[in-house]
C-alpha positions in Angstrom: -3.0 -25.4 13.3 -1.2 -22.2 13.0 -0.7 -20.0 9.9 1.5 -17.0 9.3 0.2 -13.8 7.7 2.6 -11.6 5.8 1.6 -8.0 5.4 3.3 -4.8 4.1 2.1 -1.6 5.8 3.3 2.0 5.7 2.1 5.5 6.4 2.4 8.4 4.0 1.5 12.1 4.1 -1.4 13.2 1.8 -1.4 16.9 3.0 0.5 18.7 5.7 -1.5 17.3 8.6 -3.2 14.3 7.0 -1.6 10.9 6.9 -2.9 7.7 5.4 -1.9 4.1 6.0 -1.6 1.6 3.3 -1.6 -2.1 4.1 -1.3 -5.0 1.7 -1.9 -8.7 2.6 0.9 -10.5 0.8 0.1 -14.0 1.7 -0.8 -16.7 4.3 1.8 -19.4 4.9 1.9 -22.7 6.7 5.2 -21.9 8.5 7.1 -18.9 9.8 10.1 -20.0 7.6 7.9 -19.8 4.5 6.6 -16.4 5.5 10.2 -15.1 6.1 11.2 -16.5 2.6 8.3 -14.7 1.0 9.3 -11.5 2.9 12.8 -11.7 1.6 11.5 -12.1 -2.0 9.1 -9.2 -1.7 11.7 -6.9 -0.3 13.4 -7.0 -3.7 10.2 -6.4 -5.8 9.3 -3.1 -7.5 7.6 -0.7 -5.0 8.3 -2.9 -2.0 12.1 -2.4 -2.3 11.6 1.3 -1.5 10.5 0.5 2.1 12.5 -0.7 5.0 12.2 -4.2 6.5 10.1 -2.7 9.4 7.2 -2.2 6.9 6.8 -6.0 6.6 4.9 -7.8 9.4 4.5 -11.5 10.1 1.7 -12.5 12.5 0.9 -15.9 13.8 -2.8 -17.0 13.8 -4.6 -20.1 15.0 -7.1 -21.4 12.5 -10.8 -21.6 13.3 -10.6 -19.1 16.1 -11.9 -15.5 16.3 -9.1 -13.0 16.6 -11.3 -10.0 16.9 -13.6 -10.7 19.9 -15.3 -7.4 20.5 -17.2 -4.6 18.5 -15.7 -1.4 17.3 -16.4 2.4 17.0 -15.9 4.6 14.1 -15.6 8.4 13.4 -18.5 10.3 11.8 -17.0 13.3 10.0 -20.4 14.9 9.5 -21.2 15.1 13.2 -17.6 15.1 14.4 -18.3 12.4 16.9 -17.7 8.7 17.5 -20.4 6.2 16.4 -20.5 3.4 18.9 -23.9 1.8 18.5 
């Protein structure tokens, strides 16, 4: 069974050289049509209406499957290096 995840994501500047990304999971839907209907509704809501259509993402996922299949690394700001253990 497939589901459709609707997210809203955008980048904004905190300081001159520092940008942040904000992502909101709006909902999980049983069909792409329902996800698109929700997108159309949210595009008119306060806050969301200030952003373009490109800030909304619909992704298809298969239930009961891993979608991230490997580990990850992260940045340690104290040592200015990647942590990959």
